[in-house]
GUFI-491614 format. One record per residue: residue number from 1; x, y, z of N, C-alpha, C in turn; residue in three letters; chain. Coordinates in pm, whole numbers. Layout:
<pt NUM, <X, Y, Z>, <X, Y, Z>, <X, Y, Z>, ALA, A>
...
END
This chain:
<pt 1, <304, -1739, -1109>, <258, -1647, -1000>, <126, -1587, -1025>, UNK, A>
<pt 2, <47, -1573, -924>, <-83, -1511, -925>, <-82, -1376, -995>, UNK, A>
<pt 3, <-192, -1351, -1075>, <-198, -1221, -1145>, <-218, -1108, -1036>, UNK, A>
<pt 4, <-242, -1142, -919>, <-259, -1035, -811>, <-118, -983, -758>, UNK, A>
<pt 5, <-7, -1050, -803>, <130, -1011, -758>, <209, -1006, -876>, UNK, A>
<pt 6, <306, -904, -870>, <404, -878, -976>, <551, -884, -896>, UNK, A>
<pt 7, <636, -964, -953>, <771, -966, -909>, <859, -897, -1019>, UNK, A>
<pt 8, <930, -785, -985>, <1009, -719, -1072>, <1138, -794, -1106>, UNK, A>
<pt 9, <1190, -858, -1009>, <1326, -924, -1024>, <1321, -1045, -930>, UNK, A>
<pt 10, <1333, -1159, -989>, <1341, -1277, -907>, <1472, -1289, -828>, UNK, A>
<pt 11, <1451, -1311, -697>, <1574, -1326, -612>, <1553, -1453, -526>, UNK, A>
<pt 12, <1577, -1565, -585>, <1561, -1693, -518>, <1620, -1709, -377>, UNK, A>
<pt 13, <1735, -1641, -364>, <1811, -1658, -244>, <1769, -1545, -136>, UNK, A>
<pt 14, <1676, -1457, -169>, <1639, -1355, -76>, <1588, -1410, 54>, UNK, A>
<pt 15, <1625, -1346, 166>, <1592, -1387, 302>, <1458, -1341, 338>, UNK, A>
<pt 16, <1415, -1222, 277>, <1291, -1153, 313>, <1215, -1121, 191>, UNK, A>
<pt 17, <1081, -1112, 199>, <995, -1055, 91>, <930, -928, 139>, UNK, A>
<pt 18, <931, -831, 53>, <864, -698, 83>, <747, -693, -15>, UNK, A>
<pt 19, <617, -693, 45>, <499, -695, -38>, <440, -557, -26>, UNK, A>
<pt 20, <413, -489, -141>, <368, -351, -147>, <227, -343, -212>, UNK, A>
<pt 21, <149, -270, -144>, <0, -257, -189>, <-22, -112, -234>, UNK, A>
<pt 22, <-44, -82, -353>, <-59, 49, -417>, <-184, 122, -367>, UNK, A>
<pt 23, <-185, 253, -392>, <-286, 350, -367>, <-406, 339, -456>, UNK, A>
<pt 24, <-508, 414, -436>, <-628, 411, -529>, <-582, 464, -659>, UNK, A>
<pt 25, <-611, 382, -764>, <-579, 424, -899>, <-442, 375, -937>, UNK, A>
<pt 26, <-361, 326, -843>, <-225, 285, -853>, <-201, 142, -901>, UNK, A>
<pt 27, <-92, 120, -969>, <-65, -20, -1005>, <79, -52, -947>, UNK, A>
<pt 28, <121, -177, -978>, <248, -230, -924>, <371, -140, -959>, UNK, A>
<pt 29, <356, -84, -1082>, <471, 0, -1132>, <505, 121, -1043>, UNK, A>
<pt 30, <409, 161, -950>, <438, 266, -863>, <547, 235, -768>, UNK, A>
<pt 31, <569, 103, -750>, <686, 67, -668>, <810, 7, -744>, UNK, A>
<pt 32, <801, 22, -875>, <919, -42, -949>, <1053, 20, -912>, UNK, A>
<pt 33, <1058, 148, -895>, <1184, 213, -856>, <1246, 167, -723>, UNK, A>
<pt 34, <1151, 118, -631>, <1207, 59, -503>, <1302, -50, -528>, UNK, A>
<pt 35, <1278, -124, -633>, <1355, -255, -650>, <1509, -231, -646>, UNK, A>
<pt 36, <1545, -124, -721>, <1682, -89, -735>, <1755, -36, -606>, UNK, A>
<pt 37, <1672, -8, -497>, <1721, 40, -381>, <1728, -68, -268>, UNK, A>
<pt 38, <1685, -188, -304>, <1692, -298, -209>, <1816, -376, -213>, UNK, A>
<pt 39, <1862, -434, -108>, <1973, -522, -106>, <1931, -649, -176>, UNK, A>
<pt 40, <2029, -731, -213>, <1994, -867, -277>, <1917, -964, -186>, UNK, A>
<pt 41, <1922, -935, -54>, <1859, -1021, 47>, <1699, -990, 50>, UNK, A>
<pt 42, <1649, -898, -20>, <1509, -858, -27>, <1448, -872, -154>, UNK, A>
<pt 43, <1349, -954, -173>, <1272, -961, -296>, <1136, -880, -288>, UNK, A>
<pt 44, <1117, -793, -388>, <996, -710, -390>, <890, -775, -469>, UNK, A>
<pt 45, <774, -767, -409>, <650, -812, -470>, <544, -695, -465>, UNK, A>
<pt 46, <477, -666, -574>, <381, -552, -559>, <249, -602, -611>, UNK, A>
<pt 47, <133, -572, -545>, <-2, -608, -582>, <-44, -539, -711>, UNK, A>
<pt 48, <-108, -619, -793>, <-167, -565, -916>, <-322, -587, -908>, UNK, A>
<pt 49, <-395, -479, -883>, <-536, -488, -876>, <-595, -504, -1013>, UNK, A>
<pt 50, <-718, -556, -1017>, <-793, -559, -1150>, <-802, -420, -1207>, UNK, A>
<pt 51, <-792, -420, -1350>, <-795, -292, -1420>, <-673, -218, -1435>, UNK, A>
<pt 52, <-554, -264, -1367>, <-434, -202, -1375>, <-335, -273, -1473>, UNK, A>
<pt 53, <-268, -197, -1547>, <-151, -246, -1629>, <-185, -375, -1706>, UNK, A>
<pt 54, <-121, -489, -1681>, <-152, -608, -1763>, <-289, -661, -1728>, UNK, A>
<pt 55, <-350, -622, -1621>, <-489, -666, -1589>, <-598, -559, -1624>, UNK, A>
<pt 56, <-571, -487, -1731>, <-656, -369, -1769>, <-793, -413, -1794>, UNK, A>
<pt 57, <-812, -538, -1852>, <-951, -584, -1890>, <-1025, -650, -1784>, UNK, A>
<pt 58, <-947, -681, -1663>, <-1019, -765, -1564>, <-1116, -685, -1485>, UNK, A>
<pt 59, <-1234, -745, -1453>, <-1339, -676, -1381>, <-1295, -646, -1239>, UNK, A>
<pt 60, <-1354, -546, -1182>, <-1317, -517, -1035>, <-1376, -613, -943>, UNK, A>
<pt 61, <-1318, -621, -827>, <-1374, -700, -718>, <-1483, -613, -638>, UNK, A>
<pt 62, <-1554, -697, -558>, <-1665, -625, -483>, <-1616, -515, -376>, UNK, A>
<pt 63, <-1512, -547, -307>, <-1467, -450, -205>, <-1319, -481, -160>, UNK, A>
<pt 64, <-1270, -400, -67>, <-1134, -407, -27>, <-1103, -539, 47>, UNK, A>
<pt 65, <-1201, -586, 124>, <-1170, -718, 190>, <-1163, -821, 93>, UNK, A>
<pt 66, <-1219, -821, -24>, <-1209, -915, -120>, <-1071, -905, -188>, UNK, A>
<pt 67, <-1025, -781, -204>, <-885, -760, -254>, <-786, -817, -158>, UNK, A>
<pt 68, <-807, -797, -27>, <-717, -848, 76>, <-720, -1003, 76>, UNK, A>
<pt 69, <-828, -1062, 49>, <-847, -1201, 44>, <-765, -1264, -72>, UNK, A>
<pt 70, <-788, -1196, -194>, <-714, -1249, -317>, <-565, -1231, -298>, UNK, A>
<pt 71, <-522, -1121, -235>, <-369, -1104, -218>, <-315, -1208, -116>, UNK, A>
<pt 72, <-401, -1230, -10>, <-365, -1327, 91>, <-351, -1470, 30>, UNK, A>
<pt 73, <-449, -1512, -54>, <-434, -1631, -127>, <-320, -1637, -221>, UNK, A>
<pt 74, <-277, -1535, -287>, <-168, -1527, -374>, <-39, -1544, -294>, UNK, A>
<pt 75, <-35, -1495, -174>, <81, -1500, -91>, <103, -1632, -26>, UNK, A>
<pt 76, <6, -1713, -3>, <15, -1836, 72>, <135, -1927, 32>, UNK, A>
<pt 77, <169, -1952, -100>, <281, -2022, -125>, <408, -1951, -108>, UNK, A>
<pt 78, <406, -1825, -77>, <531, -1732, -77>, <567, -1705, 67>, UNK, A>
<pt 79, <499, -1767, 164>, <530, -1734, 304>, <631, -1835, 377>, UNK, A>
<pt 80, <723, -1878, 286>, <822, -1970, 338>, <942, -1895, 391>, UNK, A>
<pt 81, <931, -1766, 403>, <1039, -1685, 463>, <975, -1549, 525>, UNK, A>
<pt 82, <1049, -1487, 608>, <986, -1366, 666>, <944, -1263, 559>, UNK, A>
<pt 83, <844, -1178, 599>, <795, -1075, 492>, <759, -950, 567>, UNK, A>
<pt 84, <756, -853, 492>, <718, -717, 529>, <610, -673, 438>, UNK, A>
<pt 85, <506, -606, 501>, <391, -545, 423>, <401, -399, 422>, UNK, A>
<pt 86, <371, -332, 305>, <378, -187, 297>, <258, -147, 208>, UNK, A>
<pt 87, <165, -74, 272>, <41, -31, 207>, <36, 129, 205>, UNK, A>
<pt 88, <13, 188, 88>, <0, 333, 92>, <-143, 369, 58>, UNK, A>
<pt 89, <-197, 471, 135>, <-330, 519, 111>, <-435, 404, 108>, UNK, A>
<pt 90, <-516, 382, 4>, <-611, 276, 3>, <-536, 140, 26>, UNK, A>
<pt 91, <-406, 132, -19>, <-326, 14, -1>, <-310, -30, 146>, UNK, A>
<pt 92, <-318, 69, 240>, <-311, 28, 378>, <-418, -58, 418>, UNK, A>
<pt 93, <-543, -38, 369>, <-655, -114, 410>, <-636, -262, 339>, UNK, A>
<pt 94, <-602, -255, 212>, <-569, -384, 151>, <-468, -461, 222>, UNK, A>
<pt 95, <-361, -399, 269>, <-255, -463, 345>, <-311, -514, 476>, UNK, A>
<pt 96, <-392, -431, 548>, <-449, -483, 676>, <-539, -598, 656>, UNK, A>
<pt 97, <-609, -594, 553>, <-703, -709, 521>, <-636, -825, 479>, UNK, A>
<pt 98, <-526, -812, 411>, <-437, -934, 368>, <-377, -993, 495>, UNK, A>
<pt 99, <-323, -913, 578>, <-264, -964, 711>, <-359, -1032, 796>, UNK, A>
<pt 100, <-482, -964, 807>, <-592, -1017, 896>, <-635, -1155, 850>, UNK, A>
<pt 101, <-642, -1178, 714>, <-698, -1293, 669>, <-591, -1405, 674>, UNK, A>
<pt 102, <-462, -1363, 651>, <-363, -1472, 672>, <-356, -1510, 823>, UNK, A>
<pt 103, <-376, -1416, 906>, <-369, -1452, 1055>, <-489, -1551, 1080>, UNK, A>
<pt 104, <-604, -1525, 1015>, <-721, -1610, 1046>, <-692, -1755, 997>, UNK, A>
<pt 105, <-600, -1759, 903>, <-570, -1903, 843>, <-453, -1971, 923>, UNK, A>
<pt 106, <-405, -1891, 1025>, <-299, -1950, 1096>, <-151, -1930, 1036>, UNK, A>
<pt 107, <-155, -1845, 928>, <-31, -1821, 861>, <40, -1699, 912>, UNK, A>
<pt 108, <177, -1693, 880>, <256, -1581, 944>, <215, -1443, 916>, UNK, A>
<pt 109, <212, -1363, 1017>, <200, -1213, 996>, <326, -1157, 956>, UNK, A>
<pt 110, <331, -1043, 898>, <458, -979, 855>, <543, -941, 978>, UNK, A>
<pt 111, <674, -933, 957>, <754, -898, 1077>, <729, -745, 1102>, UNK, A>
<pt 112, <675, -669, 1009>, <628, -537, 1031>, <524, -495, 920>, UNK, A>
<pt 113, <414, -436, 958>, <320, -381, 873>, <342, -223, 862>, UNK, A>
<pt 114, <368, -182, 747>, <384, -34, 720>, <248, 18, 663>, UNK, A>
<pt 115, <196, 117, 724>, <75, 180, 677>, <104, 331, 658>, UNK, A>
<pt 116, <85, 366, 529>, <121, 501, 482>, <18, 590, 431>, UNK, A>
<pt 117, <-3, 707, 485>, <-92, 810, 425>, <-238, 780, 443>, UNK, A>
<pt 118, <-267, 699, 554>, <-409, 687, 588>, <-429, 648, 740>, UNK, A>
<pt 119, <-547, 705, 791>, <-576, 670, 927>, <-626, 520, 939>, UNK, A>
<pt 120, <-647, 488, 1058>, <-693, 352, 1093>, <-806, 300, 1009>, UNK, A>
<pt 121, <-839, 168, 988>, <-946, 123, 904>, <-1083, 173, 950>, UNK, A>
<pt 122, <-1108, 206, 1069>, <-1226, 256, 1111>, <-1248, 403, 1118>, UNK, A>
<pt 123, <-1154, 474, 1059>, <-1158, 627, 1053>, <-1183, 674, 911>, UNK, A>
<pt 124, <-1248, 784, 905>, <-1273, 848, 773>, <-1359, 767, 688>, UNK, A>
<pt 125, <-1457, 689, 747>, <-1547, 603, 661>, <-1645, 693, 589>, UNK, A>
<pt 126, <-1692, 627, 476>, <-1796, 698, 396>, <-1730, 795, 295>, UNK, A>
<pt 127, <-1816, 868, 230>, <-1775, 961, 126>, <-1850, 944, 0>, UNK, A>
<pt 128, <-1852, 1039, -85>, <-1937, 1034, -213>, <-1845, 1067, -336>, UNK, A>
<pt 129, <-1718, 1057, -320>, <-1629, 1091, -440>, <-1675, 991, -556>, UNK, A>
<pt 130, <-1693, 868, -515>, <-1713, 762, -617>, <-1840, 781, -705>, UNK, A>
<pt 131, <-1933, 862, -651>, <-2060, 892, -734>, <-2065, 1037, -782>, UNK, A>
<pt 132, <-1953, 1100, -766>, <-1948, 1247, -819>, <-1914, 1244, -971>, UNK, A>
<pt 133, <-1926, 1362, -1031>, <-1894, 1380, -1172>, <-1739, 1381, -1195>, UNK, A>
<pt 134, <-1706, 1377, -1323>, <-1566, 1373, -1364>, <-1487, 1491, -1306>, UNK, A>
<pt 135, <-1540, 1612, -1304>, <-1476, 1730, -1261>, <-1445, 1719, -1105>, UNK, A>
<pt 136, <-1530, 1655, -1024>, <-1511, 1641, -886>, <-1409, 1541, -864>, UNK, A>
<pt 137, <-1412, 1436, -948>, <-1306, 1326, -923>, <-1165, 1378, -959>, UNK, A>
<pt 138, <-1163, 1457, -1071>, <-1040, 1518, -1100>, <-984, 1607, -1002>, UNK, A>
<pt 139, <-1072, 1683, -939>, <-1038, 1780, -831>, <-984, 1708, -711>, UNK, A>
<pt 140, <-1034, 1586, -682>, <-983, 1503, -569>, <-842, 1456, -599>, UNK, A>
<pt 141, <-814, 1415, -721>, <-680, 1380, -751>, <-581, 1496, -745>, UNK, A>
<pt 142, <-632, 1607, -785>, <-537, 1728, -780>, <-521, 1768, -631>, UNK, A>
<pt 143, <-618, 1747, -546>, <-611, 1778, -404>, <-500, 1700, -339>, UNK, A>
<pt 144, <-496, 1568, -377>, <-397, 1484, -314>, <-264, 1486, -380>, UNK, A>
<pt 145, <-260, 1528, -507>, <-127, 1532, -578>, <-92, 1393, -625>, UNK, A>
<pt 146, <17, 1382, -696>, <59, 1251, -734>, <25, 1205, -878>, UNK, A>
<pt 147, <-80, 1277, -933>, <-124, 1242, -1070>, <-73, 1346, -1166>, UNK, A>
<pt 148, <26, 1318, -1260>, <69, 1422, -1352>, <-33, 1500, -1426>, UNK, A>
<pt 149, <-19, 1621, -1441>, <-116, 1704, -1511>, <-141, 1660, -1653>, UNK, A>
<pt 150, <-28, 1609, -1716>, <-49, 1569, -1859>, <-136, 1452, -1875>, UNK, A>
<pt 151, <-149, 1368, -1768>, <-240, 1255, -1775>, <-384, 1307, -1770>, UNK, A>
<pt 152, <-407, 1398, -1672>, <-546, 1451, -1651>, <-584, 1534, -1771>, UNK, A>
<pt 153, <-493, 1589, -1834>, <-522, 1668, -1955>, <-546, 1594, -2088>, UNK, A>
<pt 154, <-508, 1467, -2082>, <-529, 1383, -2201>, <-666, 1305, -2184>, UNK, A>
<pt 155, <-754, 1332, -2274>, <-894, 1280, -2259>, <-891, 1128, -2243>, UNK, A>
<pt 156, <-809, 1056, -2329>, <-808, 909, -2327>, <-742, 858, -2198>, UNK, A>
<pt 157, <-625, 911, -2165>, <-561, 868, -2041>, <-644, 899, -1919>, UNK, A>
<pt 158, <-700, 1018, -1918>, <-790, 1059, -1804>, <-905, 968, -1794>, UNK, A>
<pt 159, <-964, 923, -1893>, <-1084, 833, -1887>, <-1043, 701, -1823>, UNK, A>
<pt 160, <-918, 652, -1857>, <-878, 519, -1809>, <-840, 537, -1654>, UNK, A>
<pt 161, <-771, 650, -1619>, <-725, 674, -1482>, <-852, 685, -1403>, UNK, A>
<pt 162, <-949, 767, -1437>, <-1066, 795, -1362>, <-1151, 683, -1344>, UNK, A>
<pt 163, <-1161, 597, -1438>, <-1234, 466, -1424>, <-1187, 392, -1307>, UNK, A>
<pt 164, <-1056, 356, -1298>, <-993, 286, -1195>, <-1006, 362, -1053>, UNK, A>
<pt 165, <-984, 494, -1058>, <-996, 569, -940>, <-1140, 565, -887>, UNK, A>
<pt 166, <-1237, 593, -967>, <-1371, 592, -918>, <-1410, 451, -862>, UNK, A>
<pt 167, <-1361, 338, -916>, <-1394, 214, -854>, <-1325, 190, -728>, UNK, A>
<pt 168, <-1198, 242, -723>, <-1125, 225, -599>, <-1189, 315, -484>, UNK, A>
<pt 169, <-1233, 433, -516>, <-1309, 515, -420>, <-1436, 443, -376>, UNK, A>
<pt 170, <-1498, 382, -472>, <-1623, 300, -430>, <-1588, 204, -321>, UNK, A>
<pt 171, <-1479, 132, -348>, <-1458, 26, -243>, <-1403, 98, -106>, UNK, A>
<pt 172, <-1326, 202, -118>, <-1273, 265, 5>, <-1390, 336, 76>, UNK, A>
<pt 173, <-1482, 394, 5>, <-1582, 471, 73>, <-1703, 384, 124>, UNK, A>
<pt 174, <-1715, 253, 74>, <-1808, 167, 123>, <-1755, 62, 220>, UNK, A>
<pt 175, <-1619, 68, 241>, <-1556, -27, 329>, <-1587, -4, 473>, UNK, A>
<pt 176, <-1618, -116, 545>, <-1641, -112, 688>, <-1562, -231, 753>, UNK, A>
<pt 177, <-1459, -206, 842>, <-1392, -318, 891>, <-1479, -405, 983>, UNK, A>
<pt 178, <-1456, -532, 982>, <-1532, -627, 1067>, <-1462, -622, 1206>, UNK, A>
<pt 179, <-1546, -636, 1312>, <-1487, -646, 1446>, <-1412, -785, 1460>, UNK, A>
<pt 180, <-1279, -768, 1466>, <-1202, -891, 1474>, <-1090, -875, 1577>, UNK, A>
<pt 181, <-1031, -991, 1603>, <-918, -984, 1696>, <-801, -914, 1638>, UNK, A>
<pt 182, <-740, -832, 1721>, <-625, -742, 1653>, <-521, -829, 1608>, UNK, A>
<pt 183, <-434, -766, 1522>, <-318, -827, 1474>, <-213, -839, 1598>, UNK, A>
<pt 184, <-103, -907, 1580>, <-3, -903, 1676>, <138, -846, 1630>, UNK, A>
<pt 185, <144, -815, 1496>, <264, -770, 1436>, <288, -625, 1473>, UNK, A>
<pt 186, <421, -578, 1479>, <442, -433, 1487>, <389, -356, 1366>, UNK, A>
<pt 187, <336, -234, 1403>, <286, -149, 1281>, <369, -14, 1291>, UNK, A>
<pt 188, <407, 25, 1171>, <487, 158, 1155>, <396, 246, 1068>, UNK, A>
<pt 189, <367, 355, 1119>, <276, 453, 1051>, <360, 565, 986>, UNK, A>
<pt 190, <353, 579, 858>, <430, 684, 789>, <330, 784, 724>, UNK, A>
<pt 191, <371, 909, 709>, <290, 1006, 643>, <363, 1132, 609>, UNK, A>
<pt 192, <303, 1206, 526>, <356, 1340, 481>, <307, 1444, 578>, UNK, A>
<pt 193, <398, 1543, 616>, <361, 1655, 707>, <252, 1741, 647>, UNK, A>
<pt 194, <230, 1752, 517>, <137, 1833, 451>, <18, 1745, 390>, UNK, A>
<pt 195, <14, 1632, 430>, <-94, 1527, 377>, <-231, 1574, 420>, UNK, A>
<pt 196, <-329, 1613, 334>, <-456, 1654, 381>, <-532, 1538, 444>, UNK, A>
<pt 197, <-498, 1415, 408>, <-572, 1294, 466>, <-529, 1274, 615>, UNK, A>
<pt 198, <-421, 1330, 658>, <-371, 1318, 792>, <-385, 1444, 877>, UNK, A>
<pt 199, <-443, 1543, 817>, <-464, 1678, 886>, <-558, 1666, 999>, UNK, A>
<pt 200, <-527, 1756, 1102>, <-616, 1752, 1216>, <-552, 1674, 1339>, UNK, A>
<pt 201, <-629, 1664, 1443>, <-572, 1600, 1563>, <-558, 1453, 1549>, UNK, A>
<pt 202, <-473, 1397, 1624>, <-443, 1252, 1631>, <-469, 1217, 1777>, UNK, A>
<pt 203, <-605, 1204, 1813>, <-637, 1191, 1958>, <-574, 1066, 2021>, UNK, A>
<pt 204, <-580, 947, 1957>, <-549, 830, 2017>, <-399, 785, 1972>, UNK, A>
<pt 205, <-326, 868, 1903>, <-192, 843, 1858>, <-181, 747, 1752>, UNK, A>
<pt 206, <-86, 773, 1658>, <-63, 680, 1539>, <-188, 672, 1463>, UNK, A>
<pt 207, <-273, 784, 1458>, <-386, 784, 1373>, <-483, 663, 1396>, UNK, A>
<pt 208, <-479, 615, 1518>, <-571, 506, 1551>, <-522, 365, 1522>, UNK, A>
<pt 209, <-419, 357, 1463>, <-362, 222, 1423>, <-323, 126, 1552>, UNK, A>
<pt 210, <-300, 189, 1656>, <-263, 112, 1781>, <-391, 26, 1824>, UNK, A>
<pt 211, <-505, 55, 1782>, <-626, -20, 1821>, <-637, -149, 1734>, UNK, A>
<pt 212, <-551, -165, 1638>, <-563, -279, 1541>, <-450, -383, 1547>, UNK, A>
<pt 213, <-365, -363, 1652>, <-262, -459, 1681>, <-227, -463, 1827>, UNK, A>
<pt 214, <-181, -576, 1884>, <-127, -573, 2014>, <22, -556, 2015>, UNK, A>
<pt 215, <79, -548, 1893>, <222, -525, 1885>, <255, -378, 1901>, UNK, A>
<pt 216, <384, -337, 1894>, <421, -206, 1913>, <386, -119, 1793>, UNK, A>
<pt 217, <345, 0, 1809>, <310, 97, 1698>, <400, 218, 1704>, UNK, A>
<pt 218, <466, 248, 1597>, <545, 367, 1594>, <508, 462, 1477>, UNK, A>
<pt 219, <556, 584, 1472>, <504, 678, 1377>, <624, 768, 1328>, UNK, A>
<pt 220, <615, 797, 1201>, <726, 886, 1149>, <655, 986, 1042>, UNK, A>
<pt 221, <682, 1103, 1060>, <630, 1199, 956>, <747, 1249, 874>, UNK, A>
<pt 222, <723, 1252, 742>, <833, 1306, 645>, <773, 1437, 578>, UNK, A>
<pt 223, <866, 1518, 532>, <819, 1632, 447>, <739, 1590, 322>, UNK, A>
<pt 224, <638, 1661, 299>, <566, 1633, 175>, <421, 1619, 189>, UNK, A>
<pt 225, <358, 1589, 77>, <208, 1581, 82>, <159, 1421, 78>, UNK, A>
<pt 226, <52, 1396, 29>, <-3, 1262, 33>, <89, 1168, -40>, UNK, A>
<pt 227, <161, 1211, -137>, <256, 1131, -216>, <394, 1164, -177>, UNK, A>
<pt 228, <420, 1195, -52>, <560, 1225, -4>, <648, 1120, -37>, UNK, A>
<pt 229, <604, 995, -41>, <694, 878, -64>, <759, 863, -203>, UNK, A>
<pt 230, <719, 951, -289>, <781, 960, -422>, <909, 1029, -422>, UNK, A>
<pt 231, <904, 1161, -380>, <1042, 1234, -365>, <1121, 1178, -254>, UNK, A>
<pt 232, <1066, 1120, -149>, <1123, 1068, -31>, <1147, 915, -33>, UNK, A>
<pt 233, <1160, 867, -158>, <1169, 729, -181>, <1284, 657, -101>, UNK, A>
<pt 234, <1397, 720, -107>, <1516, 658, -41>, <1493, 650, 110>, UNK, A>
<pt 235, <1446, 758, 170>, <1421, 762, 304>, <1316, 656, 349>, UNK, A>
<pt 236, <1209, 637, 267>, <1112, 540, 297>, <1170, 403, 290>, UNK, A>
<pt 237, <1238, 367, 185>, <1298, 232, 168>, <1393, 209, 280>, UNK, A>
<pt 238, <1483, 310, 312>, <1573, 289, 426>, <1505, 271, 559>, UNK, A>
<pt 239, <1391, 329, 585>, <1313, 306, 702>, <1262, 159, 703>, UNK, A>
<pt 240, <1205, 109, 584>, <1154, -24, 575>, <1266, -130, 613>, UNK, A>
<pt 241, <1394, -95, 567>, <1507, -185, 580>, <1552, -190, 721>, UNK, A>
<pt 242, <1518, -103, 805>, <1564, -101, 950>, <1508, -220, 1024>, UNK, A>
<pt 243, <1410, -291, 968>, <1357, -408, 1034>, <1438, -529, 1020>, UNK, A>
<pt 244, <1530, -522, 915>, <1612, -635, 885>, <1727, -655, 978>, UNK, A>
<pt 245, <1768, -776, 993>, <1895, -815, 1061>, <2005, -747, 988>, UNK, A>
<pt 246, <2100, -683, 1049>, <2218, -608, 986>, <2297, -708, 897>, UNK, A>
<pt 247, <2295, -842, 919>, <2369, -933, 848>, <2310, -948, 712>, UNK, A>
<pt 248, <2179, -911, 698>, <2109, -916, 567>, <2144, -797, 476>, UNK, A>
<pt 249, <2185, -691, 537>, <2212, -566, 466>, <2341, -567, 406>, UNK, A>
<pt 250, <2361, -663, 314>, <2491, -671, 241>, <2495, -577, 124>, UNK, A>
<pt 251, <2610, -565, 77>, <2623, -488, -53>, <2554, -566, -149>, UNK, A>
<pt 252, <2545, -532, -276>, <2490, -612, -386>, <2342, -571, -402>, UNK, A>
<pt 253, <2310, -452, -367>, <2176, -401, -414>, <2179, -389, -560>, UNK, A>
<pt 254, <2069, -379, -626>, <2062, -376, -772>, <2108, -258, -829>, UNK, A>
<pt 255, <2152, -156, -753>, <2195, -29, -815>, <2100, 85, -767>, UNK, A>
<pt 256, <2154, 206, -788>, <2069, 318, -745>, <1982, 367, -861>, UNK, A>
<pt 257, <1862, 426, -813>, <1788, 500, -905>, <1749, 625, -854>, UNK, A>
<pt 258, <1740, 730, -931>, <1702, 859, -877>, <1559, 855, -815>, UNK, A>
END
């Protein structure tokens, strides 16, 4: 399998694949706990960006469109069955770019694209976090939550985390979506009620994502901040599974995890 994807548990008989795209600074392990909450009919794949986990020494790519292109190429041999895409924060843009580029190749879009914790690709552009000092970068992580204080307080761990976060913010803050034909798949927008990234008015509904697909767009808000999906993991996974045919929701999940 491509280094861009990690499979936590092979499920050759799975009817559906769930492809998850992590947030800035995040790696595939941020979705590891989801695997135990899935039925045997769903196989989980998580993207592994350069600089993360086993790809720690790999150099970064130029931008988010390049990440999407790489993930799309990695997925090409795995589109022999329906799939669901789930991106959180920066991962929503990687997910969008992945689906867009697969569509351009005439390959199947997901049965549903989940976008979590971020407005549409043409919203909130720009920013200078990636050129700020370490104190400002740390403050950004503390603003969003989700990064344990013990990591930020450890000089060696903090250096490794901030390196990846800085590069991810570089890609996110310099990203500009190309004017392209909208997707046709349904889009589901999830977010935390106290997420600072989603604060303020939502003038055109679903934080602008309806402009990026001709398919139906729905929205759900859950209690919590930018990383609401960690304590609300079960609810988020249950929401994702609503897209499945009830016949696929058999017993035989891998077991529960807290």
